[in-house]
NUNULO-309949 format. One line per field, with one value per atom (N, C-alpha, C, O, CB): residue in one letter; y, z, x; atom name. Coordinates in steps of 0.02 Angstrom, whole numbers, plus 50000, padded with zeros to 5 digits. Glycine has a CB too. Layout:
NUNULO-309949
drenba (A ...);
north (Y ...);
up (Z ...);
east (X ...);
seba (CA ...);
This chain:
NUNULO-309949
drenba (E E E E E L L L L L N N N N N W W W W W F F F F F T T T T T G G G G G G G G G G L L L L L E E E E E L L L L L P P P P P G G G G G Q Q Q Q Q L L L L L G G G G G S S S S S I I I I I V V V V V N N N N N A A A A A A A A A A M M M M M A A A A A V V V V V A A A A A S S S S S G G G G G L L L L L C C C C C R R R R R H H H H H V V V V V L L L L L C C C C C F F F F F R R R R R T T T T T V V V V V W W W W W E E E E E S S S S S T T T T T A A A A A Q Q Q Q Q G G G G G G G G G G G G G G G R R R R R R R R R R Q Q Q Q Q G G G G G I I I I I G G G G G V V V V V S S S S S R R R R R G G G G G S S S S S S S S S S Y Y Y Y Y R R R R R A A A A A S S S S S G G G G G Q Q Q Q Q Q Q Q Q Q Q Q Q Q Q W W W W W T T T T T L L L L L P P P P P F F F F F G G G G G A A A A A A A A A A S S S S S A A A A A A A A A A N N N N N W W W W W I I I I I A A A A A L L L L L M M M M M A A A A A Q Q Q Q Q R R R R R H H H H H F F F F F H H H H H E E E E E Y Y Y Y Y G G G G G T T T T T T T T T T R R R R R E E E E E Q Q Q Q Q L L L L L A A A A A W W W W W I I I I I A A A A A L L L L L N N N N N G G G G G R R R R R R R R R R H H H H H A A A A A G G G G G L L L L L N N N N N P P P P P A A A A A A A A A A I I I I I Y Y Y Y Y R R R R R E E E E E P P P P P L L L L L T T T T T M M M M M E E E E E D D D D D Y Y Y Y Y M M M M M A A A A A A A A A A R R R R R M M M M M I I I I I S S S S S T T T T T P P P P P F F F F F C C C C C L L L L L Y Y Y Y Y D D D D D C C C C C D D D D D V V V V V P P P P P V V V V V D D D D D A A A A A S S S S S T T T T T A A A A A I I I I I I I I I I V V V V V S S S S S S S S S S A A A A A E E E E E T T T T T A A A A A P P P P P D D D D D L L L L L P P P P P H H H H H A A A A A V V V V V Q Q Q Q Q M M M M M E E E E E A A A A A V V V V V G G G G G T T T T T A A A A A I I I I I R R R R R G G G G G R R R R R P P P P P S S S S S W W W W W D D D D D Q Q Q Q Q W W W W W D D D D D D D D D D L L L L L T T T T T T T T T T M M M M M A A A A A A A A A A R R R R R D D D D D A A A A A A A A A A A A A A A Q Q Q Q Q M M M M M W W W W W S S S S S R R R R R T T T T T D D D D D M M M M M V V V V V A A A A A G G G G G D D D D D V V V V V D D D D D V V V V V A A A A A E E E E E L L L L L Y Y Y Y Y D D D D D G G G G G F F F F F S S S S S F F F F F I I I I I T T T T T F F F F F A A A A A W W W W W L L L L L E E E E E A A A A A L L L L L G G G G G F F F F F C C C C C D D D D D K K K K K G G G G G Q Q Q Q Q A A A A A G G G G G P P P P P F F F F F V V V V V E E E E E G G G G G G G G G G);
north (47338 47316 47330 47365 47352 47304 47319 47274 47214 47312 47305 47267 47251 47204 47305 47291 47281 47297 47353 47326 47247 47253 47233 47175 47210 47281 47265 47284 47298 47301 47283 47296 47232 47178 47347 47238 47180 47140 47163 47136 47081 47041 47014 47014 46985 46990 46955 46982 46945 46882 47046 47075 47032 47003 47081 47026 46978 46907 46879 46998 46879 46812 46814 46868 46765 46755 46751 46776 46790 46680 46783 46808 46884 46912 46774 46916 46988 47027 47074 47013 47008 47044 47035 47081 47021 46977 46964 47006 47033 46889 47011 47053 47126 47159 47047 47150 47219 47229 47282 47236 47179 47184 47188 47227 47124 47148 47150 47219 47243 47096 47249 47316 47367 47414 47335 47360 47406 47401 47452 47392 47341 47331 47358 47392 47257 47342 47363 47438 47465 47332 47473 47546 47581 47642 47569 47542 47572 47596 47629 47627 47580 47602 47565 47592 47590 47505 47466 47413 47400 47435 47382 47328 47260 47212 47335 47254 47190 47201 47252 47156 47152 47155 47086 47034 47175 47087 47025 47018 47060 47025 46966 46951 46890 46839 46937 46896 46840 46834 46882 46847 46774 46762 46710 46658 46739 46722 46675 46664 46712 46701 46602 46585 46538 46497 46553 46544 46500 46475 46477 46537 46451 46427 46368 46365 46405 46323 46264 46284 46263 46214 46326 46349 46389 46383 46390 46430 46472 46431 46453 46519 46372 46331 46297 46281 46279 46286 46254 46187 46147 46298 46174 46110 46110 46059 46090 46167 46172 46190 46171 46221 46225 46245 46319 46348 46205 46350 46418 46418 46370 46454 46472 46474 46497 46488 46520 46527 46549 46622 46656 46539 46645 46714 46762 46754 46722 46812 46862 46840 46877 46882 46781 46755 46744 46713 46689 46768 46759 46744 46764 46821 46709 46689 46749 46787 46633 46757 46805 46878 46922 46796 46892 46962 46970 46923 46986 47030 47044 47064 47087 47100 47054 47071 47098 47066 47009 47157 47187 47174 47203 47264 47131 47112 47167 47197 47047 47180 47229 47200 47145 47297 47237 47212 47145 47134 47205 47102 47038 46995 46952 47000 47006 46963 46973 46929 46976 47029 47039 46990 46979 47110 46961 46913 46841 46795 46927 46831 46762 46743 46691 46754 46786 46768 46756 46708 46823 46797 46784 46717 46692 46839 46687 46624 46566 46511 46626 46578 46525 46511 46463 46463 46552 46542 46584 46639 46561 46557 46594 46568 46579 46592 46533 46503 46505 46504 46430 46509 46505 46438 46432 46515 46387 46323 46331 46300 46272 46374 46387 46425 46408 46425 46477 46522 46486 46493 46585 46449 46415 46354 46336 46394 46324 46267 46288 46248 46238 46350 46374 46371 46352 46445 46391 46392 46321 46306 46431 46277 46208 46176 46140 46168 46191 46162 46186 46148 46181 46249 46275 46240 46226 46351 46227 46191 46120 46096 46187 46088 46022 46026 45983 45994 46076 46084 46098 46069 46140 46141 46162 46108 46100 46226 46073 46031 45957 45917 46056 45938 45868 45844 45784 45827 45890 45872 45830 45840 45936 45783 45737 45741 45766 45665 45718 45715 45669 45682 45693 45615 45569 45604 45590 45508 45648 45687 45736 45742 45723 45771 45820 45785 45815 45857 45724 45687 45680 45676 45618 45679 45668 45724 45713 45658 45783 45837 45818 45825 45904 45794 45773 45710 45706 45760 45662 45600 45612 45584 45549 45652 45668 45708 45696 45706 45756 45795 45751 45760 45847 45704 45659 45613 45597 45618 45591 45547 45582 45553 45524 45645 45683 45699 45699 45747 45713 45727 45667 45675 45746 45607 45548 45544 45507 45487 45582 45583 45635 45638 45597 45676 45731 45716 45715 45798 45705 45689 45745 45731 45675 45806 45862 45874 45918 45925 45836 45845 45825 45782 45804 45855 45842 45778 45736 45901 45771 45711 45670 45691 45730 45612 45571 45503 45466 45560 45487 45423 45422 45473 45407 45366 45362 45376 45359 45293 45408 45423 45388 45397 45500 45350 45314 45348 45391 45242 45328 45354 45336 45376 45327 45276 45256 45301 45320 45182 45319 45365 45432 45461 45375 45456 45521 45520 45564 45541 45471 45469 45457 45474 45415 45427 45413 45471 45470 45351 45522 45578 45620 45621 45622 45653 45692 45753 45781 45715 45771 45829 45893 45895 45827 45943 46008 46060 46094 46030 46068 46114 46089 46094 46189 46061 46026 46067 46125 46010 46038 45967 45951 45897 45946 45995 45984 45939 45949 46051 45888 45848 45871 45920 45771 45838 45858 45866 45912 45809 45820 45819 45869 45874 45750 45906 45959 46026 46075 45966 46028 46092 46107 46063 46092 46171 46196 46165 46156 46273 46148 46118 46172 46205 46059 46181 46231 46208 46158 46247 46244 46227 46289 46345 46193 46278 46332 46328 46275 46326 46384 46383 46453 46502 46349 46457 46521 46510 46456 46550 46563 46561 46630 46681 46540 46631 46694 46691 46640 46710 46744 46749 46818 46868 46738 46819 46881 46897 46856 46878 46955 46977 47029 47079 47006 47016 47061 47070 47032 47033 47120 47129 47077 47054 47201 47059 47008 47030 46988 46993 47095 47119 47110 47105 47192 47109 47105 47033 47021 47139 46985 46915 46871 46826 46891 46884 46848 46775 46734 46883 46759 46692 46649 46596 46700 46670 46629 46564 46567 46668 46506 46443 46429 46392 46387 46458 46442 46500 46499 46421 46549 46605 46584 46544 46663 46610 46597 46662 46712 46565 46663 46723 46726 46676 46725 46787 46798 46812 46855 46856 46776 46788 46835 46882 46722 46821 46862 46850 46796 46847 46900 46892 46918 46955 46930 46898 46923 46945 46909 46870 47004 47031 47059 47092 47085 47046 47076 47046 46988 47067 47087 47063 47098 47159 47075 47058 47085 47076 47072 47052 47073 47067 47100 47130 46992 47096 47127 47088 47026 47129 47124 47090 47063 47086 47137 47016 46987 46916 46898 47030 46875 46805 46798 46755 46765 46840 46827 46864 46851 46846 46908 46946 46932 46971 47020 46876 46858 46840 46810 46798 46859 46851 46780 46762 46895 46738 46668 46625 46621 46657 46594 46556 46489 46451 46546 46473 46411 46423 46376 46381 46484 46500 46552 46570 46526 46576 46625 46678 46679 46591 46721 46775 46748 46786 46820 46684 46653 46662 46667 46578 46664 46673 46735 46731 46679 46791 46854 46860 46885 46912 46838 46841 46798 46818 46819 46739 46693 46722 46719 46625 46750 46779 46835 46841 46804 46877 46932 46907 46932 46981 46856 46829 46802 46816 46773 46763 46736 46791 46782 46686 46847 46901 46937 46977 46951 46924 46959 46914 46931 46985 46859 46813 46777 46771 46763 46752 46711 46637 46596 46719 46620 46551 46533 46577 46540 46468 46443 46386 46365 46418 46363 46311 46249 46215 46292 46234 46174 46179 46129 46162 46239 46248 46234 46232 46318 46224 46216 46143 46098 46240 46133 46066 46052 45996 46058 46103 46095 46153 46211 46092 46138 46190 46179 46126 46189 46228 46224 46265 46326 46249 46232 46265 46259 46206 46235 46314 46318 46268 46265 46389 46231 46181 46189 46140 46111 46251 46261 46231 46199 46336 46240 46204 46173 46206 46251 46111 46072 46107 46103 46005 46140 46171 46226 46239 46198 46259 46312 46285 46319 46345 46224 46194 46183 46194 46127 46162 46156 46223 46226 46130 46276 46342 46362 46391 46395 46348 46365 46322 46348 46357 46258 46214 46240 46241 46142 46260 46284 46354 46368 46284 46398 46466 46469 46510 46509 46427 46427 46390 46391 46396 46357 46324 46255 46229 46366 46224 46155 46107 46050 46136 46129 46092 46142 46201 46040 46118 46163 46184 46152 46130 46237 46260 46205 46176 46323 46193 46142 46071 46025 46145 46063 45995 45976 45927 45989 46014 45998 45930 45893 46051 45913 45848 45790 45749 45841 45784 45730 45735 45684 45731 45796 45805 45771 45741 45880 45775 45746 45676 45641 45791 45655 45590 45533 45529 45577 45491 45435 45451 45408 45409 45513 45531 45565 45582 45471);
up (51069 51139 51168 51219 51180 51137 51157 51214 51213 51098 51265 51318 51303 51331 51383 51260 51243 51170 51148 51287 51132 51060 51044 51051 51020 51024 51012 50941 50929 51062 50895 50825 50785 50813 50796 50720 50678 50675 50698 50701 50646 50630 50692 50695 50585 50741 50797 50865 50914 50793 50869 50933 50963 50925 50982 51029 51056 51055 51107 51129 50996 50989 50999 51004 51039 51001 51007 51074 51081 50996 51123 51189 51194 51248 51244 51139 51141 51166 51204 51074 51144 51165 51240 51273 51126 51267 51339 51379 51432 51354 51355 51388 51389 51440 51354 51332 51328 51374 51405 51256 51377 51421 51494 51533 51411 51514 51582 51600 51656 51593 51553 51566 51571 51611 51510 51531 51533 51600 51629 51476 51624 51689 51746 51791 51701 51743 51796 51799 51854 51784 51743 51743 51759 51763 51676 51769 51787 51729 51739 51832 51668 51610 51606 51579 51546 51633 51631 51685 51715 51561 51697 51747 51715 51744 51788 51655 51620 51546 51517 51628 51517 51446 51416 51442 51433 51361 51324 51267 51222 51297 51270 51216 51178 51207 51246 51112 51073 51008 50984 51059 50982 50916 50880 50909 50923 50818 50775 50711 50679 50760 50694 50630 50591 50620 50641 50526 50484 50426 50368 50457 50444 50395 50354 50293 50430 50387 50351 50301 50243 50400 50323 50279 50221 50164 50317 50235 50183 50127 50069 50213 50145 50094 50050 49992 50126 50079 50040 50015 50052 49982 49951 49922 49890 49864 49872 49892 49860 49908 49967 49805 49883 49924 49917 49864 49905 49971 49966 49936 49944 50035 49901 49869 49915 49900 49809 49971 50018 50036 50010 49988 50082 50106 50053 50026 50171 50038 49989 49918 49872 50000 49908 49841 49831 49873 49828 49777 49764 49690 49648 49785 49676 49607 49566 49588 49605 49507 49459 49475 49447 49454 49519 49535 49548 49566 49597 49537 49548 49621 49655 49501 49644 49713 49714 49689 49759 49742 49747 49817 49866 49732 49821 49886 49912 49875 49880 49976 50009 50075 50095 50020 50109 50173 50163 50112 50223 50212 50208 50150 50125 50273 50130 50078 50010 49966 50072 50000 49936 49928 49873 49930 49984 49982 49985 49981 50039 49993 49999 49944 49912 50066 49932 49883 49813 49781 49881 49787 49719 49711 49655 49697 49768 49765 49788 49801 49809 49791 49806 49880 49898 49774 49923 49995 50019 50046 50034 50010 50025 50086 50094 49966 50129 50187 50247 50240 50173 50306 50367 50371 50405 50429 50337 50334 50305 50328 50292 50255 50225 50273 50282 50160 50303 50344 50408 50427 50362 50440 50502 50487 50527 50541 50429 50410 50405 50420 50343 50383 50381 50450 50458 50353 50500 50569 50595 50628 50615 50579 50599 50567 50600 50581 50503 50468 50499 50503 50394 50520 50552 50620 50638 50562 50656 50720 50708 50746 50755 50654 50636 50625 50649 50573 50588 50570 50631 50637 50519 50675 50732 50787 50819 50761 50798 50858 50843 50889 50902 50780 50763 50774 50779 50804 50777 50784 50725 50669 50791 50737 50685 50674 50717 50702 50616 50601 50649 50668 50529 50669 50717 50783 50815 50729 50804 50865 50856 50898 50888 50800 50786 50782 50799 50720 50759 50751 50816 50815 50723 50872 50936 50955 50995 50990 50927 50938 50907 50938 50909 50845 50811 50842 50851 50737 50859 50888 50956 50970 50896 50998 51063 51056 51091 51107 51008 50997 50977 51002 50944 50932 50911 50968 50974 50850 51008 51064 51113 51137 51100 51129 51174 51142 51176 51196 51078 51043 51046 51047 50970 51048 51053 51116 51120 51047 51166 51230 51231 51278 51287 51179 51177 51125 51065 51160 51147 51100 51049 50995 51138 51065 51019 50971 50929 51059 50977 50933 50861 50850 50958 50814 50743 50720 50688 50700 50737 50719 50782 50826 50684 50786 50846 50832 50879 50876 50769 50753 50774 50768 50678 50800 50820 50761 50704 50849 50776 50726 50747 50804 50718 50703 50718 50687 50644 50694 50710 50680 50607 50566 50717 50589 50519 50478 50422 50513 50505 50471 50458 50404 50511 50510 50506 50452 50409 50574 50455 50409 50337 50291 50431 50327 50260 50229 50170 50260 50270 50245 50196 50199 50304 50150 50100 50131 50180 50045 50103 50125 50102 50046 50100 50144 50127 50117 50065 50182 50166 50161 50209 50270 50179 50182 50221 50282 50274 50178 50343 50359 50377 50404 50416 50361 50381 50332 50271 50387 50360 50321 50337 50374 50335 50310 50319 50393 50411 50286 50435 50505 50549 50609 50533 50519 50556 50548 50581 50532 50506 50484 50516 50538 50410 50518 50545 50509 50448 50540 50547 50518 50512 50561 50562 50453 50445 50477 50456 50371 50527 50562 50573 50566 50630 50589 50611 50686 50714 50577 50720 50793 50820 50788 50822 50880 50916 50988 51016 50911 51018 51089 51119 51085 51101 51182 51216 51287 51322 51215 51310 51378 51406 51372 51380 51467 51501 51551 51594 51536 51544 51590 51637 51615 51551 51703 51754 51809 51814 51783 51850 51908 51960 51964 51937 52001 52052 52101 52128 52089 52113 52162 52138 52179 52177 52073 52048 52041 52030 51981 52047 52039 52089 52070 51967 52154 52205 52214 52237 52270 52198 52215 52155 52163 52258 52096 52037 52039 52047 51972 52031 52039 51984 51995 52042 51925 51870 51850 51796 51810 51893 51878 51880 51922 51928 51834 51831 51843 51809 51762 51891 51906 51863 51851 51979 51840 51803 51853 51896 51752 51846 51887 51852 51882 51905 51788 51750 51676 51655 51770 51636 51563 51535 51568 51532 51474 51439 51369 51333 51437 51350 51283 51248 51197 51289 51275 51248 51181 51166 51297 51141 51079 51071 51069 51017 51066 51064 50996 50991 51117 50946 50877 50830 50852 50858 50767 50718 50715 50714 50648 50713 50712 50642 50611 50736 50619 50553 50552 50589 50497 50509 50506 50477 50499 50463 50429 50390 50416 50392 50320 50465 50490 50563 50596 50481 50588 50658 50666 50622 50680 50723 50731 50745 50732 50786 50770 50785 50758 50788 50862 50701 50668 50700 50675 50596 50756 50791 50845 50881 50822 50852 50902 50872 50813 50968 50913 50889 50943 50992 50870 50934 50982 51052 51101 50958 51056 51121 51168 51228 51113 51138 51177 51222 51281 51131 51194 51231 51276 51332 51183 51251 51291 51354 51408 51250 51346 51403 51455 51515 51379 51432 51478 51518 51578 51440 51485 51521 51571 51627 51472 51551 51596 51660 51715 51561 51654 51713 51757 51818 51693 51727 51766 51808 51852 51721 51795 51829 51880 51902 51779 51898 51946 51984 51961 51911 52043 52082 52062 52085 52156 52021 51999 51949 51917 51968 51943 51895 51856 51871 51932 51805 51762 51801 51783 51708 51854 51894 51931 51955 51943 51937 51970 51924 51947 51997 51861 51812 51808 51797 51742 51819 51813 51744 51719 51864 51712 51645 51602 51621 51648 51544 51496 51431 51400 51484 51411 51349 51296 51292 51358 51257 51210 51140 51118 51215 51104 51037 50990 50989 51010 50952 50907 50836 50799 50934 50818 50750 50698 50651 50737 50707 50670 50723 50772 50619 50712 50765 50795 50855 50738 50754 50780 50830 50873 50723 50825 50872 50944 50990 50856 50953 51019 51044 51103 51019 50999 51017 51041 51092 50957 51005 51023 51092 51132 50972 51108 51173 51229 51282 51173 51217 51268 51289 51349 51242 51241 51256 51286 51333 51193 51259 51284 51356 51395 51240 51374 51442 51491 51551 51441 51468 51513 51534 51583 51572 51499 51515 51493 51518 51482 51447 51427 51404 51395 51370 51394 51374 51301 51263 51385 51282 51213 51166 51176 51205 51115 51066 51085 51047 51053 51144 51169 51170 51202 51238 51134 51132 51100 51120 51094 51050 51017 51065 51072 50961 51098 51147 51204 51233 51176 51222 51278 51264 51309 51291 51202 51187 51158 51151 51138 51142 51108 51149 51209 51095 51117 51150 51181 51212 51203 51173 51197 51265 51289 51200);
east (53061 53059 52990 52984 53114 52939 52870 52848 52858 52823 52817 52786 52713 52684 52791 52683 52612 52603 52613 52566 52583 52574 52502 52484 52625 52461 52391 52370 52311 52347 52417 52402 52404 52412 52450 52396 52400 52335 52283 52455 52340 52281 52246 52185 52300 52285 52254 52277 52278 52269 52295 52316 52371 52409 52255 52377 52426 52397 52381 52445 52391 52361 52286 52256 52392 52257 52184 52158 52098 52162 52202 52181 52189 52180 52221 52205 52216 52156 52164 52235 52096 52036 52025 52000 51975 52042 52033 52083 52065 52041 52144 52194 52171 52174 52263 52147 52123 52063 52056 52104 52019 51961 51982 51953 51915 52031 52055 52083 52072 52108 52119 52146 52090 52094 52195 52038 51981 51945 51926 51932 51936 51903 51948 51924 51886 52012 52058 52064 52075 52127 52058 52064 51998 51996 52090 51945 51881 51839 51788 51892 51859 51820 51753 51704 51859 51750 51688 51690 51743 51676 51634 51630 51632 51658 51567 51604 51601 51617 51599 51531 51652 51667 51651 51672 51741 51614 51600 51650 51652 51527 51689 51737 51711 51695 51809 51708 51684 51723 51752 51610 51722 51752 51711 51693 51826 51697 51660 51699 51721 51589 51709 51741 51696 51660 51811 51697 51657 51700 51680 51594 51759 51807 51779 51789 51871 51744 51718 51665 51666 51690 51617 51564 51593 51569 51513 51644 51673 51704 51706 51725 51728 51759 51706 51719 51803 51646 51594 51615 51644 51573 51601 51620 51688 51710 51569 51722 51787 51842 51840 51786 51891 51948 51961 51950 52011 51983 52006 52076 52113 52005 52093 52159 52214 52273 52155 52197 52248 52240 52196 52317 52281 52277 52300 52355 52318 52259 52277 52268 52287 52347 52240 52229 52154 52122 52269 52127 52056 52045 52085 52015 51992 51978 51953 51910 51925 51982 51956 51969 51936 51884 52016 52031 52105 52140 51990 52129 52199 52210 52165 52224 52272 52289 52359 52406 52281 52368 52435 52462 52439 52433 52511 52539 52584 52622 52577 52579 52622 52646 52625 52586 52689 52715 52750 52782 52658 52743 52777 52751 52788 52770 52688 52660 52693 52687 52587 52727 52762 52820 52844 52787 52843 52898 52874 52914 52946 52808 52782 52734 52741 52748 52683 52631 52658 52636 52580 52704 52728 52763 52771 52775 52783 52818 52774 52798 52881 52709 52662 52651 52617 52684 52679 52671 52612 52621 52736 52552 52491 52455 52395 52444 52491 52459 52506 52567 52439 52477 52517 52553 52604 52474 52527 52562 52632 52679 52521 52638 52704 52749 52807 52696 52722 52762 52786 52844 52723 52742 52761 52805 52847 52699 52795 52837 52911 52955 52814 52923 52992 53024 53082 52995 52986 53012 53021 53070 52964 52974 52980 53042 53079 52917 53053 53110 53176 53224 53108 53178 53238 53249 53306 53233 53195 53200 53227 53269 53130 53204 53230 53305 53343 53194 53327 53397 53441 53495 53405 53418 53458 53461 53513 53430 53406 53401 53389 53382 53347 53387 53377 53305 53294 53423 53259 53188 53166 53189 53144 53120 53099 53024 52987 53119 53002 52930 52894 52837 52919 52927 52895 52880 52829 52940 52925 52912 52856 52812 52976 52857 52804 52736 52685 52819 52736 52673 52634 52573 52687 52669 52635 52587 52541 52685 52597 52548 52481 52429 52574 52484 52423 52393 52332 52437 52435 52409 52376 52323 52466 52407 52377 52313 52264 52426 52314 52253 52195 52140 52265 52207 52153 52132 52073 52176 52180 52163 52116 52068 52226 52131 52089 52022 51970 52124 52022 51959 51912 51851 51972 51940 51899 51858 51809 51941 51878 51842 51786 51747 51890 51782 51735 51680 51694 51771 51619 51565 51552 51525 51501 51572 51560 51618 51614 51547 51671 51729 51712 51669 51789 51745 51731 51766 51736 51754 51830 51868 51880 51918 51935 51849 51855 51887 51903 51787 51898 51928 52002 52036 51922 52026 52097 52143 52128 52113 52199 52250 52314 52337 52261 52344 52405 52465 52459 52400 52524 52585 52589 52612 52647 52565 52565 52520 52537 52543 52461 52416 52450 52446 52351 52483 52516 52571 52573 52547 52614 52671 52650 52686 52719 52591 52567 52528 52513 52523 52512 52473 52513 52575 52449 52479 52514 52549 52525 52465 52606 52643 52607 52581 52715 52607 52577 52631 52633 52528 52676 52731 52785 52778 52709 52838 52888 52910 52929 52948 52909 52897 52825 52811 52942 52778 52708 52672 52673 52672 52641 52594 52523 52514 52603 52474 52404 52386 52350 52358 52410 52388 52426 52413 52397 52473 52507 52471 52489 52579 52420 52392 52324 52288 52384 52310 52247 52188 52189 52245 52136 52076 52022 52006 52050 51993 51941 51875 51846 51930 51853 51792 51749 51774 51807 51686 51642 51637 51624 51571 51647 51644 51637 51655 51706 51611 51606 51625 51616 51534 51652 51667 51654 51661 51741 51634 51619 51644 51635 51543 51675 51702 51683 51691 51779 51659 51644 51699 51715 51574 51729 51782 51752 51724 51843 51759 51731 51783 51831 51665 51772 51816 51798 51741 51810 51848 51837 51783 51747 51901 51777 51729 51657 51611 51742 51646 51578 51554 51495 51573 51599 51580 51616 51653 51594 51604 51643 51622 51662 51638 51560 51534 51518 51487 51473 51537 51522 51563 51624 51536 51530 51565 51616 51664 51517 51606 51650 51696 51725 51609 51703 51746 51819 51839 51733 51858 51929 51966 51954 51950 52012 52050 52113 52146 52068 52128 52191 52247 52240 52183 52302 52360 52409 52434 52395 52422 52468 52458 52436 52541 52474 52473 52539 52575 52412 52553 52612 52594 52560 52667 52616 52601 52662 52656 52548 52721 52782 52801 52786 52839 52833 52864 52931 52934 52817 52984 53052 53084 53145 53094 53043 53068 53019 52970 53078 53033 52989 52923 52923 53022 52867 52802 52785 52737 52747 52825 52813 52840 52885 52846 52811 52832 52902 52940 52782 52919 52979 53041 53096 52968 53033 53090 53106 53140 53077 53081 53094 53167 53197 53049 53197 53269 53290 53347 53293 53244 53260 53203 53150 53270 53214 53161 53147 53106 53178 53180 53164 53111 53092 53227 53088 53037 52990 52996 53069 52943 52895 52886 52923 52827 52836 52825 52807 52810 52770 52790 52778 52838 52831 52763 52897 52959 52955 52972 53019 52934 52934 52872 52877 52937 52815 52754 52761 52739 52693 52790 52797 52846 52833 52822 52901 52950 52919 52931 53012 52880 52849 52797 52791 52816 52759 52708 52740 52716 52669 52794 52827 52857 52862 52881 52876 52905 52852 52869 52939 52789 52735 52699 52644 52685 52730 52700 52754 52811 52652 52737 52783 52778 52819 52769 52730 52723 52778 52808 52653 52790 52840 52808 52752 52904 52843 52815 52794 52746 52865 52831 52815 52749 52723 52870 52721 52657 52597 52540 52651 52610 52556 52533 52573 52578 52468 52439 52411 52416 52383 52383 52354 52377 52370 52276 52403 52424 52386 52392 52501 52347 52309 52346 52337 52235 52387 52432 52405 52385 52503 52406 52377 52413 52474 52382 52373 52401 52373 52369 52386 52354 52329 52376 52353 52319 52440 52491 52537 52556 52531 52556 52588 52649 52660 52608 52689 52750 52736 52778 52792 52679 52664 52663 52685 52596 52639 52640 52711 52725 52602 52755 52826 52853 52889 52867 52837 52863 52839 52877 52841 52776 52748 52779 52795 52673 52787 52817 52886 52902 52822 52925 52992 52992 53028 53035 52950 52948 52924 52948 52903 52877 52849 52893 52879 52779 52945 52991 52971 52997 53000 52924 52906 52961 52965 52839 53003 53062 53114 53099 53045 53176 53229 53221 53184 53297 53256 53254 53278 53331 53297 53238 53256 53237 53250 53327 53207 53193 53119 53100 53220 53077 53006 52995 52950 52968 53035 53027 53035 52990 53077 53093 53101 53050 53030 53172 53029 52982 52915 52886 52971 52890 52825 52831 52780 52788 52891 52899 52869 52881 52973 52832 52801 52734 52702 52846 52711 52645 52643 52589 52604);
seba (N CA C O CB N CA C O CB N CA C O CB N CA C O CB N CA C O CB N CA C O CB N CA C O CB N CA C O CB N CA C O CB N CA C O CB N CA C O CB N CA C O CB N CA C O CB N CA C O CB N CA C O CB N CA C O CB N CA C O CB N CA C O CB N CA C O CB N CA C O CB N CA C O CB N CA C O CB N CA C O CB N CA C O CB N CA C O CB N CA C O CB N CA C O CB N CA C O CB N CA C O CB N CA C O CB N CA C O CB N CA C O CB N CA C O CB N CA C O CB N CA C O CB N CA C O CB N CA C O CB N CA C O CB N CA C O CB N CA C O CB N CA C O CB N CA C O CB N CA C O CB N CA C O CB N CA C O CB N CA C O CB N CA C O CB N CA C O CB N CA C O CB N CA C O CB N CA C O CB N CA C O CB N CA C O CB N CA C O CB N CA C O CB N CA C O CB N CA C O CB N CA C O CB N CA C O CB N CA C O CB N CA C O CB N CA C O CB N CA C O CB N CA C O CB N CA C O CB N CA C O CB N CA C O CB N CA C O CB N CA C O CB N CA C O CB N CA C O CB N CA C O CB N CA C O CB N CA C O CB N CA C O CB N CA C O CB N CA C O CB N CA C O CB N CA C O CB N CA C O CB N CA C O CB N CA C O CB N CA C O CB N CA C O CB N CA C O CB N CA C O CB N CA C O CB N CA C O CB N CA C O CB N CA C O CB N CA C O CB N CA C O CB N CA C O CB N CA C O CB N CA C O CB N CA C O CB N CA C O CB N CA C O CB N CA C O CB N CA C O CB N CA C O CB N CA C O CB N CA C O CB N CA C O CB N CA C O CB N CA C O CB N CA C O CB N CA C O CB N CA C O CB N CA C O CB N CA C O CB N CA C O CB N CA C O CB N CA C O CB N CA C O CB N CA C O CB N CA C O CB N CA C O CB N CA C O CB N CA C O CB N CA C O CB N CA C O CB N CA C O CB N CA C O CB N CA C O CB N CA C O CB N CA C O CB N CA C O CB N CA C O CB N CA C O CB N CA C O CB N CA C O CB N CA C O CB N CA C O CB N CA C O CB N CA C O CB N CA C O CB N CA C O CB N CA C O CB N CA C O CB N CA C O CB N CA C O CB N CA C O CB N CA C O CB N CA C O CB N CA C O CB N CA C O CB N CA C O CB N CA C O CB N CA C O CB N CA C O CB N CA C O CB N CA C O CB N CA C O CB N CA C O CB N CA C O CB N CA C O CB N CA C O CB N CA C O CB N CA C O CB N CA C O CB N CA C O CB N CA C O CB N CA C O CB N CA C O CB N CA C O CB N CA C O CB N CA C O CB N CA C O CB N CA C O CB N CA C O CB N CA C O CB N CA C O CB N CA C O CB N CA C O CB N CA C O CB N CA C O CB N CA C O CB N CA C O CB N CA C O CB N CA C O CB N CA C O CB N CA C O CB N CA C O CB N CA C O CB N CA C O CB N CA C O CB N CA C O CB N CA C O CB N CA C O CB N CA C O CB N CA C O CB N CA C O CB N CA C O CB N CA C O CB N CA C O CB N CA C O CB N CA C O CB N CA C O CB N CA C O CB N CA C O CB N CA C O CB N CA C O CB N CA C O CB N CA C O CB N CA C O CB N CA C O CB N CA C O CB N CA C O CB N CA C O CB N CA C O CB N CA C O CB N CA C O CB N CA C O CB N CA C O CB N CA C O CB N CA C O CB N CA C O CB N CA C O CB N CA C O CB N CA C O CB N CA C O CB N CA C O CB N CA C O CB N CA C O CB N CA C O CB N CA C O CB N CA C O CB N CA C O CB N CA C O CB N CA C O CB N CA C O CB N CA C O CB N CA C O CB N CA C O CB N CA C O CB N CA C O CB N CA C O CB N CA C O CB N CA C O CB N CA C O CB N CA C O CB N CA C O CB N CA C O CB N CA C O CB N CA C O CB N CA C O CB);
């Protein structure tokens, strides 16, 4: 029954460092915090392919923790682990691949408006359905794209930056986790930790889902966006598929 979980690989998601920075500023430990992340997934792959998490060429690896139940069976990627959850969502709620496709199709459509985007060519439903399967129900376009990128955010107290034109104020955050912090032991495989983080966030503000004009929901794997849409209350549980259907 954790309200704040800051262990593991990525803290409370990719925003974990920003949440920690906000707490540091609020408690008076500092006035400004620089949060940054750099990934070089594309460069790391070079001209070939990586073998997966915990797998390396020419060396032995002793799997422990959750990986002892995945790696020996060839599940060396988050594509495998999240696909299990997507497949359960399909089973429970009748979700379809055509519905899931709209995450990829919309992402590509918006990327076409950004001159700095890597993939800008239009993607059609036919393109999506014809792509090779990676881990059922995920095809190629449901999966994370290896790119090189960096981002930096400065977190400061409101008093130190009252007139900055591009400052964004934090209203509330959620970091709760009400289940085991592992992919394979989650109590409800039709959702993810977004369920608990979202519930805690809404409990800390008077705002509701209807007040949101823009939602930037993680789409590293298409099903994660479904989990966020439902957890945040933009649609009912199990209804992310019909919610996005048709674009």
